[in-house]
Each structure stands twice: as structure tokens, then as C-alpha cells.
N, C-alpha and C positions, 0 to 999 in steps of 0.2 A: 061207184058210191052213190047212193040215192040223194035225192033232194032233201029228204027228210034228215038224214045223217049230216049232210053239210050245214043245214040250218042249226041242228044241235051243236055241231062243232064251233059254228061262228058264235052262238050264244055264250058256249063255255069260254071262248077266247075273251070275248068282251067282259064276262064276269070275272074272269082271272085278273085282266088289265085293272078293272075297277077295284078288285080285292088288293091288288098290290099297290096301286096309287093311295088307297083310305090307309093301308097299313104303314106307308112310308109318311103320310100326312098326319098320321095318327089322330084322325077325327075332325081335322079342319081342312077343308078342300083349298083353302088359299094360303095354307102354310107348308113347309117340308122341313123336317127336322134331321139334326144331326145327333143320332142317339149316342148313349153313353156306351162305353165299352161292354160287349156281352149282351145287350139290349135286343139288338137286331133279331127279328122274329123268323127271318128266312136265313138259313145259314150259307155259307159259301157264296156271298153276295156279287164276288169278283167273277164267278165262274158262269159259263153258259152261253153268254151273247153280248155282243156291243151293243152300244148305246143307239138308239133307233131315233129318226127324226119324225116327230109327230106333227111338224109343220107350224108350230107356234113361233113367236118372234124370239131372236136373240139380241144380246146387247152388243152392237158392232162397236161404238165408242163409249164405253162406259167409264163413269168416275165414281169414286166413292167418298161420300161425305160422313164424318164422324160426328155424332152427337153425345156427348158425355153427360150423363144425368146423374147428378149426385156428387160430382167432382168439380174442384176449382182449377182454375189455370195455374200452371207451374207444378202440376202433380207429375211424378216421374212415371206413373203407369199410363196416364193419357198421353205425355210426351213419346212415350215408347210406342204406343199404338199409331200416333201420326207418323212416327219415323217409319214404321213398317208400311204404312199405306203410300207414304211418299216414294220409298225405294225398295220394299220388299215384295210388293204385291205384283208388279208388271213383269218382272222376268219369269215368274211363276204362272203367268196365265196365257203364255205363248202358245202352249200346246192346244188351247182352246179354238184357235183359229182353224181347226180341221172340222169344226162344228158350225158349217155355214158361216164361217168368217167371224165368228164370234170373237170381240175383243180384239180384233185387227186393226181398229182404230183408236185404241186406247193411249192416252198420253203416258209417259215413262213414270209420271209421279202420280198417276191415276186421278188426277185434278187437283192435286195440292190440298193445303189446309186453309184457303182462302174463306171457305163456307162453312167450317166446322163450327160448332157450337157447344158452349159450355153451359149447362143448365146447373146452377148451384143449389137449386132446391132439393128437398129429400124425397125421393121417390118411394113409393108404397113398398111395404116389405115383399108383397106380392105383386108382381108388376104383370098385368094381364096384357094378352095380345091388344085389347081395345086401348089399354095404356100407353103401349109402344105406338100404335099408330098415331094417338092424339099427341104423342111428343114430337112426332115427325110433323104434324099438322100445326103444332104450336109455333113452330119456327119458319116452316115453308109452306103452311097451308095457302092455297090459291095460286101457288107458284112453283109448286114442285117440278123438278126436271125429270121427265120420263127416261133421260139416260144416265140417272144417277140412282145408286144404292146407298139408302140412308142407314148406316150403321148406329145403332142405339146401344151404347155400353153402359152397364149398370154396376154400382159397388157391390162389396162382398155382403153388405147389410140388407141387399135385395136378392130376391129369386124371380126368374121368369115362370110365368104358367100359361098353358095353352090347353083349354079343354080340362081334362082330368090329369094331365102331365105336368111336370115341373122340371126345371134346371136344378143345378147345384143349389143346395140350401133348402130346397122345397120339400114337402112331405111326400110327393110321389114322383122321385127322381126318374127320367126316362131320357132327357136330352140335354146336350151341351149348349146348343144355339140352333136357331132355325132361320130361314128367310121366308119371305112371303110377298104378296102384293095386295093393293087394296085400289080402289077407285075414288078420287077425289076431284069432284066438279069435272068429271070427264077424263082426267088424267090417270094413267095406270102407274101408280106409285110402287116402287121396288124397295124393300127394306129388310133389314135383318135385325135380331136382338141377340146382343153379345154379353151374355151374362158372365160375372166374374168366376174364374175357373177355381173354385174353391173346394172340390171334392175329387177324390182318387178316381171315380168313373170317367172323368174328363181330363185326366191328366196322364203325361207320359213320362215315364222314368226317365230322370235326368234332365228334364225341362224346369226352367224357372216358371214364375206366374206369368210373366210378359211372353215367354215361348209358348205357352200353353194357350194364351189369349192369340198368339198369332195364328196358331193351329186353326182356332174357330174362325178366325176373320178371313183366312184364306180359302178354308171349306166353303163358308157361305158366300163370299164374293163369287168364287168361280162357278158355283152352281147358280148364283143368280144371272150370271151373265149368260151362261149356257141354257138355262131353263127358266127365264124370269117370271113367267107366268104359269109355271108347271105344266106346260103343254108343248114343249119343245123337245129336248134331248133327255131321254132316259131309257132304260133298259125294260125287258118284257116283265121284269118283277116290280118296277116302278122306281128303281134306283137311278139317281143323278150320278154324274161322273165321279164325284168325290165320296159318295156313298159307297161306290163298289171297291174302294181301295181305303175305306175308313179303318183305322187301327191296324190294319195287315196290309201290305208290309208295315213294319213300325215306322211311325213318323220320325223325321229326322231334322238336325240341325245344318244350316249351310254355314260351314265353318269360317267362310269369308266374312260374314255379316253378322252372325250370331242369332240370325232369324231362323224361327222354326216352321216347319211345314209336313204336310201329309202327301202321300203319293196320289196321283190323279190318273183316272182311267183314259186311256188312248185307243181309240177304234184302230188308228193306223198301225199301232204297235200291238194291238190286241192284248193288252194287259196294262198294268199300273208302271206309271213312270214318274220320275222326279219332276222333270220339266221338258 
């Protein structure tokens, strides 16, 4: 094979990787979206290849802090999300340790509720990515923990937008939730937006509202752990571990707890596993 052909192939490979990443980021290089059922632009996302280690950092000892924007304390929805974080996330992130020890040092309660925040102010109807970052900075700016994922929950009266795409309730429905990162005074801050699951494209048959929200939260927390800066573990198409099993196989309920989950891609198993 000639040097010219090799150069062309290398350029094509780089271009394909860039296309895949821009497709899954959907226009924002610092966020990665969990698309609604049927929205994925590349079919058969679970097939073809394992996740590839691109060398970026993973979160070895992650914690999750919930920021409830537009909710008061004593709300049944927020209590359910805290309960899920405290006892439902850890058992279902154990498969991540195969990805360069991601989550191997996580606490069983994923950090607990000590740092959770309740912002009773009314969020905008359209919560932009800039709004989400500002909400994290409002409570933690200047002291964000780089081993924490700040999950911002918004009520059914608001929707998330990022670029031209929106979540449930918005005019350009494309995604259910997303995770991302930004820099604040030299700190690499990891976060996710957790919109209220108010549309059929983000719902699983037989799930209640809390269980659909469990599905969002486990998807985004696991991907933030294994690919926090969007440069660690993803496949040749740009899909992260939960993307590869999104919606198929069908998400499921742990009958012992009532919490809901989706399957997760395992390189060691070569397919989608429950835990």
C-alpha cells in the first residue's frame, strides 16, 4: 500500500471519528446527549465494536450531588431521586471498573445527600446549557469538587435546550438528558441536566415518572464516570457505554428495589449487561 493511500485512509478515519463525536454531541463539543427513542442517527449502535480507551481521565472515586431547581423540600419526586442516588446507583455501576478502574473507589451511597441543594426559585421555561452551568456555580462556584457529578433536576414546567435541540416539553425534541463538563477557575466541573420525563419519547412502557427519571440519572452518571471529559471511553462511532444499549434491550425494573435501569455495554462480555 502506498504512502499516499495510507495518508488518505488516516484522514478518513479522523474525519469519521470527528463526525461520530459531533453527531452524539449534537453540536456542542462539551456535552453528550441521551437521545429520545428512535432519534439515533446511526442504526445498530450496539454492534460492531467495543469501547475504545482514548486516554482521557475517568472518575475513580465519583460522588453525585443533586441540585433540585424549582422544587421545595419534602417533595416526593426529589425524595425518590435522592433515594435512588443513595442506594440505587452504586450496585449498577460496578461493571464500570473494567474501564480503567472507573468507579472502583465509589462510596455505596455515592456521597449521600449532605451537599444536595434545593433552589425554590422558578427556573426559566427554556433552561439553556448556560443556565445549568450557572446553577451549579450558584451553589458551588469557587469550590466545585472535580470528583463530583452535579445533577441538575428541573420540573415539568421547564425544558432543557442545548443548541437547536430540546428535551421533553421543548419545540425541537431530540434528547432526554445529557452530561457535560466545563472549566471554572481551573477546575474541571462535571454535570448533567435531568429534565422531567414528561414525553413518550423518553418513557418506557410500565415505568412511572420516578422510574423514568431513574433511567435518565443512571445513564448520565455512568457515562460521566467512564467518559467525564468526552475523551476517554467511547466506540468508533462516538457512542459511550450507555448509548450502545439505549432503549434496546428494553430498560428494566429491579424487582427487589423498584428502581429502574437500562442495560450497560460491557467490553468484557462483548454486549449489553444489567450489572
